[in-house]
N, C-alpha and C positions, 0 to 999 in steps of 0.2 A: 503493499500500499504506500501511497505518497499523500502526505497530509496537506493541509491548506497553509499557505504562507500568510502570516499576520503582518501586513505591510503598514508600518508605522507612519510612513510618509502620506499614504492615502487617508488614514484615519485622522492624522494630525490636520490635514487640509480641511477635512470636514469640520473639525473643531474650529479651525481658523475662520471658516466661512461663517459659522454661527457667531463667533466673537466679532467679526467685522460688522455684522448686522447690529449687534448689541452696541458697538461703539457709535454707529449712526444714530441709533435711538437715543443714546446718552447725550450726544451732541445737540440733538434737537431740544433737550432739556437744559441746554447751557453747561453741560459737563464735558470737559475735555479729558478723558482718562489718560493718566500719567504714571509711568513707572520710573522710579529713581534707582539707579544702580550705583553700587559702591565697590570699586576695585582697588585693592590695596597691594602695592608692589607691582612687579613686572613678570609674574608667572605667565609664560606663553600660552599654556593651556587655558588658564583663567581668562586671559585677555581675549582668546578666540571664543570662548563660551559667551562672554559678555557682548562681544561683537555680534554673534549670531542672534542673541536675544534682542539686541537693538534693531537688527534687520527684520526680525520677525514682527516686532512692535510696529515698524514703519509700514509693513505690508497690510496690517489690519487697521491702521490709523491711530495707534496709541502713541502718545508723546512720550519721549524718554529724556531723562536728565542724567548725565553721565558725571560721576564723581571719581576721579583717579586720584588716589592718595599715595603718599611716600610710604615705602615699605617699613620705614622706622617710626611711623606714627605711633603715639602712646594710646593706651586704653582710654584715658580720659579725654584725649583729643577726638578719638573716634566716637565716643559716647556723646560729645558735644555735637558732632555732625548729625548723628542719628536723631538726637533730640530736636535739632533744627528741622529735619525732614519730617519728624512726627507732627510738628506744629505747622508745617507748610500745607495750607489747604489746597493748593494746586497739585500736590503729590498724593496719589491714591495707593501706590504700592511701593514698598522699599525692599530691595534685594542686595544683601551683602554677599558678594561672591566668595565662596569657600573653596579651598582651605585658606586660613589666615596665617600671617607670619607668626613665629613662635612666641613673640612677646604679648600677643593678643589672645584673649580667652574666648573661645567660640560661644560657650553658654552665656557668658556676661554680655557678649555682642548681640546674639540673636534675641536674648531676653529683653533687650532694651527697645526693640522695634515694637511699635504699637501693634496690638493684635489685630486692629482693623486694617493695618497696612502690611501685614505679615504674609506676603504672597508666596513665601516658601513654606508656610504652615509649620514653622519650627519653634515658635514661641511656646513656653510652658502653658500658657492660656489656651492656645489653639489645640496643642497636643492633648490637653486635658479634656477639652470639648469633644475631641474626636472619640475619646473612650466613652462619652456619654451620648454619642450619635448626634451631637449638636453643632459640629464644626461646619463653618462656611468656607474657611480657607484650609485646604488640606494639602500636604506635601505633594509636589508636582508629579514625581515619578510614580508613586503609588496610585494617585488618582488617574494618571495616564494609562496604567496597566488595567485599572477597572473599566476605563473607557474602551479599551481594546476588547475586553470580555463582552461588554454591552454590544459593541459594533458587530461582533461575530455571533452574538446571541448564545454565548457559552454559559450554560446554566451552572451556577456554583453551589446551589443548594444541596447539602448532604455529600458534597465531593470531599475527598481526602486530598489536602493540599500540603506538599512539603515546600517550605519556604527557607531557602538557604541564605539567610542574612538576618541580622539582628540589630542593624544600625538605626539611629533616630531618623535618618533621611529616607530609608527604604523600608527595612524590615518591620519595624514597630508600627508605623502607620498603616502599612499594608496588612499586617495581621489584623488590625481593628476593622479595616474596610472588608476584608474577606469574612470575618465573623459576622458583619452586618448583613451579609448575603447568605448566611447560614451554612457557610463552609466549615469543615473541620480542619483546623490549621495546626501543623506541627512546625515549629520554628527550629531550624538546625543551624549549626555554626562550627567553628574549628575544633571544638571539644566534643562534638556529637559522635557517638559510637554507632557502628553499623549503618553508616549513611547509605551505602549502596542498597542494602536490604530495605531501608525506609523509602528510598526513591522508587524502588521497584514496585512498591504497593501503592504508590500515589497516582491519583487521577490527573493531578496538575502538579507540575514542578516549576517553581519560580526561583531562579538561581542568580545571585549577585555577589560572587566572590571576587572577580576581577584580577585573578592572578593564576595564570595557567601552570606556573611552576608549583602551585600548591593544590590546585583543584581543576579537574576537567570533568564535565558531565558527558559520559559516553552513552551510545545507544544501548549498551548492555544494562545500563542503570535505569532505563525507563521501560514500562510496559507498553505493549501494543495499544495504540489509540490514546495514549496520554497527551496532555497539552503541556507544552514546554514554553515558558517565558524566560528568555535570556536577557537579564538586565545589565550584565557586566559588559565593560568595554576596556580593553587594554592593548598594548602592542606586544605581539609575541612572534618571533621569527619573521620580523620585517612586515607584519601585517596587523591590522586592526581586527581584534577577535573578541568574542564573548567567552563565556565559560564552556561553550559547546561548539561543535562543528555543525552549522546549520544543515549542510548538504547530507550529512549522515543521519542526523536527528530526524529530518523531515520524512525519511523513508520509513519511520516507525511511529512517529507522533501523528495525532489527528490534526493538531494545529501547532505551529511553532513560529517564533520570531527570528528574523535574521539579525546578524550584527556586522556592520552598521545597518541602519535603516529600519530597525524594529522599535524598541522602546525609546531610544534617543529623541527622535522628533516629537514624541508624545510629551516628554518633559517640558519642552519649550511651548508646545501648544497649551498645556495645562497652566503654564505660567501666565500666558496671555488671558486665559479664561479667569484665573484668580485675580488678575489685575482688574478686569471688568466687574468681577463680583465685588471687589474692594471699592471700586468707584461707585457702584450701586449702593453699597452699605453707607457710603458717605452721604447720600441723599436722605437716608433714614435717620441720620442723627443731626439733621438740620444744618449741614454745612453747605 
């Protein structure tokens, strides 16, 4: 059998089309949705990510404000900038590009962002709301994966899901979103024993390790007809790869995502969606 390719570019474009319509509606109300990005230092990968996000915003009509800060900035100086953006009524979303230089604390930084402008869904407030099924702004990669399931009408109810990631950015929020859909979720990580056997019993495998030297999801690890979502992206043997070889996995899976071109485009699309949600929230609090 050959499974169905989950094409993130196509699904992301469908999200962008909806976002573009929402931008037009907000502009009719006198609201110009705006995303402020904060890039600290000159990490080439981070600079590329921010540039791609600005380009995507431009495509759908979202204004961007770019803040490029010196790599040696102090925590107090960064806090001051975030506070200014929190108070700026023309800014609806704030994104601080991660990772941060070593002198800066990620929790302190993300916690400082207003929950109403937290388009990455990383503040303790929004993470807490997610556990209560009340979050309006949810981490972009997990919500993008859920959009993929919806697009292909993949039913999650009662399914056994093996989730190989426990990060605040992917694993933990995705766990909550899957539970909301009545899936049975097993979170695995570097200390998990018998991972191969656990994967072989899963209806759905979502993997986000990102290091082929440590882990590779092989066809022998999945059962016939399983769904495989490969979130990872890294460079291995001169190529961009995920945790699995798509061409091999798709011969056994019912659905699978390629790398690149799978989950990656969805992350950016959901950032745009979150920015529009944040702009809409601003109308509800009288700004």
